Residue, then its C-alpha position, 0 to 999 in steps of 0.5 A: m357130823k354136821w353138828r360138828t362140822f358147823k361148829s368147826y366152821l363157826t370156829r374158823t371163820y368168825i372166832i379164829p381171825f378175830k381172837d385179838q378183836p373181841e368187840l368182834l366176838k360179842h354176838p353171833p353172826p347175823k347170818y346165824s341169829f338163831i345162836d342164843q347169845e348166852d350158847w354164843d358167849l360160852f361157845v366163843q370162850s370155850r374156843l379161845t381157851e389154851q387147852f383148845q388152841n393146844f388141841s387144834n395146833s396139834q391136829i393141825e400139825r397131825r393133818s399135816k404129816h398125813k401124805l395119803v390125802h384123797r381129793l374127793s371133797r363132799k362126793g365122798y367114796v359113794g359119790l365116786a363109786d356111782e360117777m365110776k358106774k355112770n361112766g362105765h369104769i365098773s359094773s357094780i357098785e357092790e362089787v367094787d375093789r376099794s383098792l380101786l376106789w382108793k386109787m381113784a380117790r387120790q388121783n387129778n382129772k389128769g390120772e396123776y397121783v397128788n404125790e410120790a407117796v400116793k404113787e408109790k402106794a398105787e404101784k404096790i396096789d397094781e403089783l399085789k393085785k396082779q399076784v392075786e390074779e396069777g394065784s400067787l397070792v391070797g387075799e380075802g376078809n379084812f386081809d385084801i390088796l389094800t391092807m397089805a399095800l398100806g402095810t397096816e390094818e384096819h382101824p376098828g369101826r371103819v373101812r378105808g376106801l368106802g367112806h364114813f360109816v362102812t364098818e367091817s360088820t356092814d360090808l361083807n367083803v371085808s367083814k370075814p376074819i382071818n382065819s388062815k396062818e398062812q394069810l398071817r404069813i404072807m401078810k407078815s411076808q409082804l410087811q417085811e419085805e416092805k421093811d427091807r425094800r426101805e432098808k435096802a434103799e437106805e443103804e444104797l443111799n448111805e452107800e452113795r453118800r460114802k462113795r461122794e465123800e470118798l470122792e470129794v477127798e480124793l478130789r482135794s488130795t488130787q488139787s493138793k497134789l497138783e498145787r505141790t507140782i505146780e509150785k515145783l515146777e514155778t520154782m524149777d522154772s526160777t532156777v532155770q532161769w537163775l542158771r541161763s543168766q549165770f551161764e550167759s554172764f559167764i560167756q559174755p567176757s569170753q566173746d568179748k576178749s574173743n572179739g577184741s583180739n580179733 
């Protein structure tokens, strides 16, 4: 890991920023004078290939889609667990619930979650934990609260919420295989509930959008009717004015004759 991290650091710091300035890439960084010139030339050449650039861009894009990010920096889950023990949040590192570690790793100093996606999963963890405590849900082995909350099975070779180098075979809390068909049924049910919840939310959103569109159509129709009504009133007002003028012109000669006879 250190070797891979070192190569990544060299690439980000000393190669990519100067890829259009070949003169600055001729020699290894003075800070790392132990790097042979031949090794450096080969390394730079490999980092500037189109294949590597495409791979790097794909990884950047992939990382940008990762919403459930943690804030552990270099201390990792082990450092977090040790910190929680020192602060009295847990009594034993060996007995800590990895779902609790997962949540704590994604909180800032104020106890706030890094984004809404993480907050949603954390609330799901709390809900499942309550069900386990009430006895309405059973979770053990690699079918525990975190697995159910995230809605995906564990990846081979690592255990989420416990850091690097921890696998199912090295951690007793998650190494037990799922033997119960009932547990599988519950997990499928949990996943289906999550799917149904999302579909329901989408249906409600579509229904709200449909109602909004209908309201806009109704408002446009009402506005059109109002405009036509105003036009009719304006026409009627013009007609009234014309009739009044005709009436006044009709009665004026009669009044003049009457005044003359008097």
